C-alpha positions in Angstrom: 72.6 -150.9 99.9 73.0 -154.2 98.1 75.9 -156.2 96.7 77.7 -157.3 99.7 79.1 -160.8 98.9 78.9 -163.9 101.0 82.3 -163.0 102.4 82.0 -159.2 102.7 79.4 -157.4 104.8 78.7 -153.9 106.1 78.7 -152.6 109.6 79.3 -149.5 111.7 83.1 -150.2 111.9 85.6 -151.8 109.6 86.9 -155.2 110.6 87.9 -158.3 108.7 85.6 -158.8 105.8 83.5 -155.8 106.9 83.3 -152.4 105.3 81.7 -149.1 106.2 80.1 -146.5 103.9 78.9 -143.1 105.0 76.7 -140.8 102.9 76.0 -137.2 103.3 74.1 -134.5 101.3 75.4 -131.0 101.5 78.4 -128.8 101.1 79.6 -127.0 98.0 81.3 -128.5 95.0 84.8 -129.4 96.1 83.9 -129.0 99.8 84.7 -132.5 100.8 86.5 -131.4 104.0 83.3 -130.0 105.4 81.4 -133.2 104.6 84.0 -135.5 105.9 84.3 -133.6 109.2 80.5 -133.7 109.6 80.1 -137.4 109.2 78.4 -139.1 112.1 77.0 -142.5 113.1 73.6 -141.6 111.6 75.3 -141.1 108.2 76.3 -144.7 107.9 74.6 -146.5 105.1 73.4 -150.1 105.8 71.0 -152.5 104.2 68.0 -150.7 105.9 66.2 -147.9 104.0 66.5 -144.6 106.0 65.0 -141.3 105.0 67.3 -138.3 104.9 66.7 -135.5 107.5 68.5 -132.3 108.4 70.8 -134.4 110.6 70.7 -137.9 109.0 72.7 -137.8 105.8 72.9 -134.0 106.2 75.3 -131.2 107.1 74.0 -128.5 109.4 73.7 -125.1 107.6 73.9 -126.6 104.1 71.3 -127.9 101.6 70.5 -131.5 102.7 68.5 -134.4 101.3 65.3 -133.6 103.1 62.5 -131.6 101.4 64.4 -130.9 98.1 62.4 -128.3 96.1 61.2 -129.3 92.6 63.9 -128.6 90.0 66.8 -128.4 92.6 69.5 -131.0 93.1 71.8 -132.1 95.9 75.3 -133.4 96.0 75.8 -136.8 97.7 79.3 -137.4 99.2 80.3 -140.9 100.0 83.2 -142.2 102.2 84.2 -145.8 102.0 86.3 -147.6 104.7 87.5 -150.9 103.4 87.8 -154.1 105.5 90.9 -154.4 107.7 91.6 -157.7 105.9 89.7 -159.6 103.2 89.3 -163.4 102.9 87.8 -162.8 99.4 90.2 -160.7 97.3 88.2 -160.8 94.1 86.5 -157.7 92.8 83.5 -156.7 95.0 80.4 -154.7 93.9 78.5 -152.6 96.3 75.3 -150.8 95.1 73.9 -147.8 96.9 70.4 -146.8 95.9 69.1 -143.3 96.4 65.4 -142.7 96.0 63.0 -139.8 96.5 59.3 -139.3 97.4 57.0 -136.3 97.0 56.5 -134.4 100.2 53.0 -134.5 101.6 
């Protein structure tokens, strides 16, 4: 994830000038309730690249972001928790990059 400004940063909990973004693969179209309920600490997106597994960025019992077969797709649900207060009230841009690699 990139794009945090000099005044805004990311963390595992929202606080002044700090936001949180969770990401999770899985669930059916329109099934945001299942995904939101399943969010855990290992689903928090930070500036460190982390590979998806069944549990990390995944929902048990649903298609996840690990070992996606050729020709198939996955839905990525995001939850954003804004800073509790912001010293910089200008428009902020946050970029989340999703990549893939061929399984060995």
